[in-house]
C-alpha positions in Angstrom: 0.0 0.0 0.0 1.3 3.4 -0.9 0.1 6.3 1.3 0.9 8.7 -1.7 -1.4 6.7 -4.0 -4.1 6.8 -1.3 -3.9 10.6 -1.1 -3.9 10.9 -4.9 -7.1 8.7 -5.1 -8.6 10.8 -2.3 -8.4 13.9 -4.6 -11.4 12.6 -6.5 -12.9 10.9 -3.4 -15.9 8.6 -3.6 -17.9 10.8 -5.9 -15.5 10.1 -8.8 -14.1 6.9 -7.5 -11.3 5.4 -9.5 -12.2 1.8 -9.0 -15.8 2.4 -9.9 -14.7 4.3 -13.1 -12.5 1.3 -14.2 -15.5 -1.0 -13.7 -17.8 1.3 -15.8 -15.2 1.5 -18.7 -15.0 -2.3 -18.6 -18.8 -3.0 -18.8 -19.0 -2.8 -22.6 -16.0 -5.0 -23.6 -14.8 -6.6 -20.4 -11.7 -4.4 -19.9 -10.7 -0.8 -20.7 -8.5 -0.4 -23.8 -5.0 1.0 -23.8 -6.1 4.6 -24.6 -8.7 4.6 -21.9 -6.1 3.3 -19.4 -3.7 6.1 -20.4 -6.4 8.8 -20.0 -7.3 7.5 -16.6 -3.7 7.5 -15.5 -3.3 11.2 -16.5 -6.6 12.2 -14.9 -5.8 10.6 -11.5 -2.0 11.5 -11.7 -1.1 7.8 -11.5 1.3 5.7 -13.5 0.0 3.5 -16.2 1.6 0.5 -14.5 -0.6 1.2 -11.4 -3.7 1.2 -13.5 -2.8 -2.0 -15.3 -1.8 -3.7 -12.0 -5.3 -3.0 -10.8 -7.1 -4.1 -13.9 -5.2 -7.3 -14.4 -6.0 -8.5 -10.9 -9.8 -8.8 -11.1 -11.9 -11.5 -12.8 -14.2 -9.0 -14.4 -11.5 -6.5 -15.5 -8.5 -8.5 -16.6 -7.7 -8.5 -20.3 -7.7 -12.2 -20.7 -11.4 -12.3 -19.7 -12.4 -9.8 -22.4 -15.4 -11.0 -24.3 -16.6 -13.5 -21.7 -20.4 -13.9 -21.7 -20.8 -16.6 -19.0 -18.9 -17.7 -16.0 -19.3 -21.2 -14.3 -19.1 -21.4 -10.6 -16.0 -23.3 -9.3 -16.8 -22.9 -5.6 -16.4 -25.7 -3.1 -20.1 -26.6 -2.8 -20.6 -26.9 -6.6 -17.3 -28.9 -6.9 -18.4 -31.4 -4.3 -21.9 -31.7 -5.9 -20.3 -32.6 -9.2 -22.7 -30.5 -11.2 -20.4 -28.2 -13.0 -19.1 -30.5 -15.9 -22.7 -30.6 -17.1 -23.1 -26.8 -16.8 -20.0 -26.2 -18.9 -21.2 -28.8 -21.5 -24.6 -27.2 -21.8 -23.2 -23.7 -22.1 -20.8 -24.8 -24.9 -23.9 -25.8 -26.9 -24.9 -22.1 -27.0 -21.7 -20.2 -26.6 -18.2 -20.3 -27.9 -15.6 -21.9 -25.5 -13.7 -18.7 -25.3 -16.9 -16.9 -24.2 -17.1 -19.1 -21.0 -15.0 -18.4 -17.9 -15.0 -19.4 -14.3 -15.7 -17.5 -11.1 -15.7 -18.4 -7.4 -19.0 -19.1 -5.6 -22.1 -17.4 -6.7 -23.9 -18.0 -3.4 -26.2 -20.6 -5.0 -24.8 -23.4 -2.8 -28.3 -24.5 -1.8 -29.0 -26.0 -5.3 -25.6 -25.9 -7.1 -25.3 -26.0 -11.0 -24.5 -22.3 -10.6 -23.5 -20.0 -13.4 -23.5 -16.4 -14.3 -24.8 -15.0 -17.6 -25.5 -11.5 -18.9 -25.3 -9.9 -15.4 -27.5 -12.5 -13.7 -26.9 -15.6 -11.6 -28.6 -18.9 -12.3 -28.6 -22.4 -10.6 -30.5 -25.6 -10.1 -32.7 -26.5 -13.1 -31.9 -23.3 -15.0 -29.2 -25.1 -17.0 -31.8 -27.3 -18.6 -33.5 -24.1 -19.9 -30.4 -22.3 -21.0 -31.6 -21.7 -24.5 -34.7 -19.8 -23.4 -32.7 -17.9 -20.7 -30.3 -16.7 -23.3 -33.1 -15.5 -25.5 -35.1 -13.8 -22.7 -32.2 -12.5 -20.7 -34.4 -12.6 -17.6 -33.6 -13.8 -14.1 -35.3 -16.7 -12.5 -36.6 -17.1 -8.9 -34.7 -19.2 -6.5 -36.0 -20.6 -3.2 -34.3 -21.9 -0.1 -35.3 -22.6 3.4 -35.1 -19.9 6.1 -35.9 -20.4 9.8 -34.8 -19.0 13.2 -34.6 -21.4 16.1 -34.8 -19.5 19.4 -34.4 -15.7 19.5 -34.7 -14.1 16.0 -32.3 -11.2 15.8 -31.5 -11.3 12.1 -34.6 -13.1 10.8 -37.2 -10.8 12.3 -39.7 -9.3 9.9 -37.8 -7.1 7.5 -37.5 -3.4 8.5 -39.8 -1.1 6.6 -38.9 2.5 5.9 -41.4 3.5 8.5 -39.7 1.3 11.2 -36.4 2.6 10.0 -37.5 6.2 10.6 -38.9 5.2 14.0 -35.6 3.6 15.1 -33.7 6.6 13.9 -35.9 8.8 16.0 -35.1 6.6 19.0 -31.4 6.6 18.2 -31.2 10.4 18.3 -32.6 10.5 21.8 -29.4 8.9 22.9 -25.8 10.2 22.8 -23.1 8.4 20.8 -21.5 7.5 24.1 -24.7 5.9 25.4 -25.0 3.8 22.2 -21.4 2.8 22.3 -21.9 1.6 25.9 -24.7 -0.7 24.8 -22.5 -2.2 22.1 -19.9 -2.9 24.7 -22.5 -4.5 27.0 -23.6 -6.7 24.1 -20.1 -8.2 23.7 -20.9 -8.6 20.0 -18.1 -10.1 18.0 -17.4 -9.7 14.3 -19.3 -12.3 12.2 -16.9 -12.2 9.3 -14.7 -15.0 10.7 -12.2 -13.5 13.1 -14.7 -12.8 15.9 -13.1 -9.5 16.9 -15.1 -7.4 19.4 -17.0 -4.7 17.5 -17.2 -2.4 20.4 -13.4 -2.1 20.5 -13.2 -1.2 16.8 -16.1 1.3 17.2 -14.5 3.0 20.1 -11.1 3.2 18.4 -12.5 5.0 15.3 -14.6 7.2 17.6 -11.5 8.4 19.4 -9.4 8.7 16.2 -8.6 12.1 14.7 -9.4 12.6 11.1 -10.9 15.2 8.7 -13.2 12.5 7.5 -14.3 9.1 8.8 -15.8 6.2 6.9 -18.0 3.2 7.8 -17.4 0.3 5.3 -19.6 -2.7 5.0 -17.5 -5.7 3.8 -20.0 -7.4 1.5 -17.2 -9.1 -0.4 -16.6 -11.9 2.0 -17.0 -14.6 -0.7 -16.3 -17.8 1.3 -17.5 -20.7 -0.9 -20.5 -22.3 0.7 -21.6 -19.1 2.6 -24.6 -17.2 1.2 -25.8 -15.7 4.5 -24.6 -12.2 3.3 -26.9 -12.6 0.3 -29.8 -13.3 2.5 -29.2 -10.2 4.6 -28.5 -7.9 1.7 -31.5 -9.1 -0.3 -34.0 -9.9 2.4 -33.0 -7.6 5.3 -31.3 -4.6 3.5 -32.6 -1.8 5.7 -31.4 -3.7 8.8 -27.8 -3.7 7.4 -28.0 -0.1 6.3 -29.3 1.0 9.7 -26.5 -0.8 11.5 -24.0 1.1 9.4 -25.7 4.4 10.1 -25.7 3.7 13.8 -22.0 3.0 13.6 -21.6 6.3 11.9 -23.6 8.1 14.5 -21.4 6.6 17.3 -18.1 7.3 15.6 -18.7 10.6 14.0 -18.5 9.2 10.4 -20.7 10.7 7.8 -20.2 8.3 4.9 -21.0 4.6 4.6 -19.6 2.5 1.8 -21.3 -0.8 0.9 -18.7 -2.9 -1.1 -20.7 -5.8 -2.7 -19.3 -8.8 -4.5 -19.5 -8.7 -8.3 -20.8 -12.3 -8.0 -23.9 -10.9 -6.2 -25.7 -8.8 -8.8 -29.1 -9.3 -7.1 -27.7 -7.9 -3.8 -26.4 -4.8 -5.5 -29.8 -4.1 -7.1 -31.7 -4.5 -3.7 -29.2 -2.3 -1.8 -29.2 0.4 -4.5 -33.0 0.5 -4.4 -33.1 0.6 -0.6 -30.6 3.5 -0.5 -32.6 5.4 -3.1 -35.8 4.8 -1.1 -34.2 6.2 2.1 -32.9 9.2 0.2 -36.4 10.0 -1.3 -37.8 10.0 2.2 -35.0 12.3 3.6 -33.9 9.6 5.9 -30.3 10.1 4.6 -28.3 13.2 3.8 -27.8 16.4 5.8 -29.3 16.9 9.3 -31.4 13.7 9.4 -34.6 14.3 11.3 -33.2 17.7 12.6 -30.7 15.7 14.7 -27.6 17.6 13.6 -26.2 14.3 12.2 -25.6 13.7 8.5 -24.9 10.5 6.7 -24.8 9.3 3.1 -24.2 5.9 1.4 -22.0 4.9 -1.5 -22.5 1.5 -3.2 -19.4 0.1 -4.9 -19.6 -2.9 -7.1 -16.6 -5.2 -6.7 -15.0 -6.9 -9.7 -14.2 -10.4 -8.6 -11.4 -11.0 -6.1 -11.7 -13.1 -3.0 -8.8 -11.3 -1.3 -11.0 -8.1 -1.1 -12.8 -9.8 1.7 -9.7 -9.0 3.7 -10.4 -5.5 5.1 -7.2 -3.8 4.1 -7.2 -5.2 0.6 -10.8 -4.0 0.3 -9.7 -0.5 1.2 -6.9 -0.5 -1.4 -9.5 -1.8 -3.9 -11.9 1.1 -3.3 -9.0 3.5 -3.8 -8.3 1.9 -7.2 -5.0 0.4 -6.1 -4.1 -3.3 -6.6 -5.9 -5.0 -3.8 -2.9 -6.0 -1.8 -3.0 -6.7 1.9 -1.6 -3.8 4.0 0.9 -4.3 6.8 -0.6 -3.5 10.2 -0.3 -1.3 12.3 -1.6 1.2 11.5 -5.0 -0.5 11.6 -8.0 0.7 9.5 -9.7 2.3 12.5 -6.6 4.6 12.7 -5.6 4.9 9.0 -8.0 3.3 6.5 -9.8 4.5 3.4 -7.9 7.5 1.9 -5.7 7.3 5.0 -8.6 8.3 7.2 -10.1 6.5 10.2 -12.3 3.7 8.9 -14.5 1.0 10.5 -14.8 -2.2 8.5 -17.3 -4.8 9.5 -19.1 -7.7 7.9 -22.7 -7.6 6.7 -23.9 -9.8 9.5 -22.1 -7.8 12.1 -23.8 -4.6 11.1 -27.2 -6.3 10.9 -27.0 -7.1 14.6 -26.6 -3.5 15.7 -30.2 -2.4 15.4 -31.3 -5.1 17.8 -28.7 -3.9 20.3 -29.9 -0.3 20.1 -33.6 -1.2 20.3 -33.4 -3.8 23.1 -30.2 -2.9 24.9 -26.8 -4.6 25.1 -27.8 -6.7 28.1 -30.6 -8.3 26.1 -28.2 -9.3 23.3 -25.6 -10.5 25.9 -28.1 -12.9 27.5 -28.4 -14.8 24.3 -25.7 -17.3 23.4 -22.8 -18.9 25.1 -20.2 -17.7 27.6 -17.9 -16.2 25.0 -20.1 -16.0 21.9 -23.1 -13.8 22.3 -26.2 -13.4 20.1 -27.1 -15.6 17.2 -25.3 -16.9 14.1 -26.6 -17.5 10.6 -25.7 -20.9 9.2 -25.6 -21.8 5.4 -26.5 -25.3 4.5 -25.6 -26.6 1.0 -27.4 -28.8 -1.4 -26.4 -32.1 0.3 -29.0 -31.4 3.0 -32.6 -32.4 2.8 -33.5 -28.8 3.7 -30.8 -26.6 2.4 -31.0 -22.9 3.3 -30.1 -20.2 5.8 -30.8 -20.8 9.5 -30.4 -18.5 12.5 -29.5 -20.2 15.8 -28.5 -19.0 19.2 -24.7 -19.3 19.8 -24.1 -22.4 21.8 -26.6 -24.5 19.8 -25.3 -28.1 19.2 -24.1 -28.6 15.7 -26.1 -31.8 15.6 -29.3 -29.8 16.1 -28.5 -27.7 13.0 -27.8 -30.7 10.9 -30.5 -33.1 12.0 -33.4 -30.8 13.0 -33.0 -27.7 10.8 -31.3 -29.4 7.8 -33.2 -32.7 8.2 -30.0 -34.6 7.7 -28.1 -35.5 4.5 -29.5 -36.6 1.1 -26.6 -39.0 0.7 -23.6 -40.3 2.6 -21.2 -37.5 3.7 -17.8 -38.0 5.3 -16.8 -34.4 6.2 -18.1 -30.9 6.6 -16.0 -27.9 5.7 -17.3 -25.3 8.1 -16.5 -21.6 8.1 -15.4 -20.9 4.5 -12.4 -21.9 2.5 -10.2 -21.3 5.6 -12.5 -22.9 8.1 -12.2 -26.2 9.8 -12.6 -29.6 8.0 -14.8 -31.6 10.4 -15.2 -35.4 10.1 -18.9 -36.3 10.5 -17.8 -38.4 13.5 -17.2 -35.2 15.4 -20.5 -33.5 14.8 -21.8 -34.4 18.3 -18.7 -32.8 19.9 -19.3 -29.2 18.5 -21.6 -26.3 19.3 -22.1 -23.3 17.2 -19.8 -20.9 19.0 -16.3 -19.4 18.6 -14.9 -21.2 21.6 -16.3 -24.7 20.8 -14.8 -24.7 17.4 -11.5 -23.3 18.6 -11.2 -25.8 21.4 -11.7 -28.7 19.0 -9.1 -27.3 16.5 -11.6 -25.8 14.0 -12.9 -22.4 13.0 -16.5 -21.3 13.0 -15.8 -18.5 10.5 -18.7 -17.4 8.3 -20.9 -20.3 9.5 -21.1 -22.0 6.1 -21.3 -25.7 5.7 -20.0 -27.5 2.6 -20.6 -31.2 2.6 -17.9 -33.5 1.2 -19.6 -36.7 0.0 -18.2 -40.2 0.8 -17.1 -40.7 -2.8 -15.1 -37.4 -3.1 -11.4 -38.0 -2.5 -10.0 -35.8 0.4 -6.8 -35.4 -1.6 -8.7 -33.7 -4.4 -10.4 -31.4 -1.9 -7.3 -30.2 -0.2 -5.7 -29.8 -3.7 -8.7 -27.5 -4.5 -8.0 -25.5 -1.4 -4.4 -24.9 -2.4 -5.4 -24.1 -6.0 -8.0 -21.6 -4.8 -5.5 -19.9 -2.5 -2.9 -19.7 -5.3 -5.4 -18.1 -7.6 -6.8 -15.6 -5.1 -3.5 -14.6 -3.4 -2.8 -10.9 -3.7 0.9 -11.9 -4.1 2.3 -9.4 -1.6 3.8 -12.0 0.8 6.0 -15.0 -0.2 4.5 -17.6 2.2 1.1 -17.3 0.7 2.0 -16.6 -2.9 4.7 -19.4 -3.2 3.4 -21.7 -0.5 0.0 -22.2 -2.0 1.5 -22.9 -5.5 4.1 -25.3 -4.2 1.5 -27.1 -2.0 -0.7 -27.6 -5.1 2.2 -28.8 -7.1 3.2 -31.4 -4.5 -0.4 -32.7 -4.3 -0.7 -32.7 -8.1 2.5 -34.7 -8.5 1.4 -37.2 -5.9 -1.9 -37.9 -7.6 -0.5 -37.9 -11.1 2.4 -40.3 -10.4 4.0 -42.6 -7.8 5.6 -39.6 -6.1 5.4 -39.6 -2.3 5.3 -36.3 -0.4 7.8 -35.9 2.4 5.6 -35.4 5.5 8.2 -33.1 7.2 8.5 -31.0 4.1 4.8 -30.6 3.8 4.5 -29.8 7.5 7.2 -27.1 7.2 5.4 -25.6 4.2 2.1 -25.4 6.2 3.9 -23.9 9.3 5.6 -21.3 7.1 2.3 -20.2 5.6 0.6 -20.2 8.9 3.2 -18.1 10.7 4.6 -16.0 7.9 1.6 -14.9 5.9 0.3 -11.3 6.1 -3.4 -12.2 6.3 -5.8 -15.0 6.9 -5.7 -16.3 3.3 -2.3 -17.8 3.5 -2.3 -18.0 7.2 -5.7 -19.8 7.4 -5.3 -22.4 4.6 -3.1 -24.7 6.8 -6.0 -25.2 9.3 -8.3 -27.3 7.0 -5.4 -29.1 5.5 -4.0 -30.1 8.9 -7.6 -31.1 9.9 -7.7 -33.4 6.8 -4.2 -34.9 7.5 -5.3 -35.7 11.1 -8.9 -36.8 10.4 -8.3 -38.7 7.2 -4.9 -40.2 7.6 -5.9 -43.6 6.4 -7.2 -42.1 3.1 -4.2 -39.8 2.6 -1.2 -41.8 3.8 -0.8 -43.5 0.4 0.4 -40.1 -0.9 2.9 -39.4 1.8 6.1 -41.0 3.1 
């Protein structure tokens, strides 16, 4: 990250956002041409190499994807379901091979067979109707189960603009310090994976000095198998936006940025419409409800890069820089977007905040387990009899989620990958030992993460799954640190060689590689990959030992 580049990008700010402009220029052909890149470089006082570095990183901007019309999901859930070869085959009947690309997880894990065409996502039986879909260019309706067990915090009836206005009126009867105190009492931890206390981050940005402050909603956390963010953005949009506004009120920030995955076009549409609706009713802007507080939103469409789910890479992305992970400290709450104090939290974290303000921090704190308060959304994939999004109180037995809410598996499953690509790989024999909480997963050597569940069927080789994890990491690495960039590639090469020949992997060498990635990587992408791989080596040694010496 270059502070100078951040300052240069800040000259135009969010109104003429560099990253957004690059996306607009790419909409027609898939990537800006050379002349357009040169003009942008001159306009923003940046080098052409900086612009090209940014463009070449993203799935939807890089030159080699120019002319692509369809993208096939290569996420973990679709991989394990085995649906994608048919999807590719059907698409080739209607499109040229060079017009078809791949992208990671479209959030259609509940029915698989997922693909993206003409700005829309499709899944399930859509592939059988591909000819009519191409002609009509219309979206289809998807359905998946939703249910709250116990207290509903995130699955309450969706907020209306009238209730939004009412909650704002109540918010403004309290001081920012009073609201912050309730967030502290709630002990709400970030739902993006790390479980960091939100109150601490909120207090840090509140006390930070800066000409401007920003609230950023990280809606680019594209963990394969997790589609709970989609549920909240599309079914509970005003709850997410209200949570961001409350955070702005507490911290003194006047601008909220919603950075949404390119792979979630429907979410972008709903959030854009919700922001416009609030603006039309004067519930955003200057001096909201004569409170003296002003707040505006900016929606930014991401362009396809998993690493942007890491908060500092996301900030670099918004600035139009290559989305490399930043060295910390300084932390974003001290020096974030455009070098100004910035609060970055996940969609689900922000969606919890309205409940805390309305009912009080103690009410939230009474729900859940000793170290994990509130509820958690769980995503169940297509291997369940009742796939969908379920809200459970923290501390709920995992067995309850699988057998009661998901109604068990459709076919034999040997492992569950829980918490996203960097989450724990849990043998089904351990289901009875786990509860849905940060501490339960950590104590058993796993990670709750995003709360997604990808089922690995009995007939899917574990060696192929961990090879997929290395390949994913190698593709999505920002490349800034050697342990992640090189370690993921070397790990994939070792596994590939072992499956393609009689080569046996040296266990000590492989262990050293994992330890180097875990200890030396700058962020959780390279640092988190070793966890599920080590889980696999421990839980499925009998299956994997043939590849090692």
